[in-house]
Residue, then its C-alpha position, 0 to 999 in steps of 0.5 A: m499500499q502506497k503511503s501519501e502525505s502532503t509536504q508543507f512546500g506543497g508536493n506530495i510524498v509517495n514511498s519516500i519520493e517527492y512529486n510535484e504532481y501526484p500520480p506521475p505519467k504513466r509513460l515517459v519517453k527520452a531520446m539517447k545514444r543507443k549504447w547508452a540505452v542498451d546499458l540503461v535497459e540492461k544494467g540500469a545505468i544512468r547518468l545524472h547530470k548537475l543542472e549548471y552541465y547544463h549552463k556550458w552547452e552552446n546548442e539552443v535546443l538543449g543547452d539552457p544558461n538559466e538552468g536550475k534558476g527561478l526567474f521572475h519579476l515582481d513589480r518589474n523588478p527580477m526575483e531569482i530563485s536558486s537552491l543551495n544543494e547539489v542538484y542532479t537531473w534526468c529530464t525526459s519527456i511526456p508522450a505527447i510531445s510531437p514527433e517533430r521536436l523530438a527528432l530535432i532534440a535528436r539531432e542536436g544531441k547526436y542521439n539515435c534512438i529513444i528509450k520508452l518508460f513504461a513504469p515510471e514510478k517503478f522506476f523512480e522508486r528503484v532510483k530511490d533504493n538505489l541511492l539509500i544503499q549507495r548514497n545516503g542523504f540524497w532525495v528524489h524529487c520528480g515533477h512536470v517542468n513549468y515553463q513560466r520563467g521570467a513571469q510577471i507575479d505577485k508576492n502572495k504568489l512568490n512567497s508561496q513557490n514549491f520547494h526547489f520549484n526553480v529545478f522546474q522552471k524553465d523559459p517558455k521557449f522551451k515548452e515544445d519539449m513538454e518536459y517531465r524531471m527527475s531531480v536527486v538532491n544532495c541533502t548532506f555536508h559533502r559536495l560532490p568532486e564530479d559533475h554528475l552522479d552515476l547509478v546502477l539499478g540493475d535489469c530494467s527490461d521489464i519497464i524500459s524498451i527502445e524504438e526507433l527515432p521519428n524519421f523526418 
């Protein structure tokens, strides 16, 4: 039996995973290189990058110099919300993403296949279980990306932002990505030396398949 409880920050905690919205999508898709997809399906090998990793990409489709920065305007003054903790992310899309957009993402990233995740909640739980064994003190947080960066809001709206909302906020120009994101927050006092977090979850062939890219 799954236990769900609301947090003081507006999310939902189910089986020690925080969701901005619960339940998560029933299906997710992601473009990637086939060699990574095979390792993910067969071994559960997954790499999550720090938010800052995306600042360095000189690619208007995939890179974002403001990744992880919650930007708003209050009375026409810019307000920025960020995270003191290290945050690692793994980005996917809901199946409603257009084939054309998925193909564009693949071309820009030099990806040659897509994966379909048929049981996202099970996958997130495997990530959480692995972290409990390998890196205790890391928190899994999942949610849809909101394309509201730079929006004009009032003080009440600013003060009511969910915890780590900035991790799930992007510029409206990325809205075609229809992104759903898993973040892993380092809640310890020790920063990792790498700009990524590698996990090995075990065989995931029961919940992930590899498919061909849309061809345009």
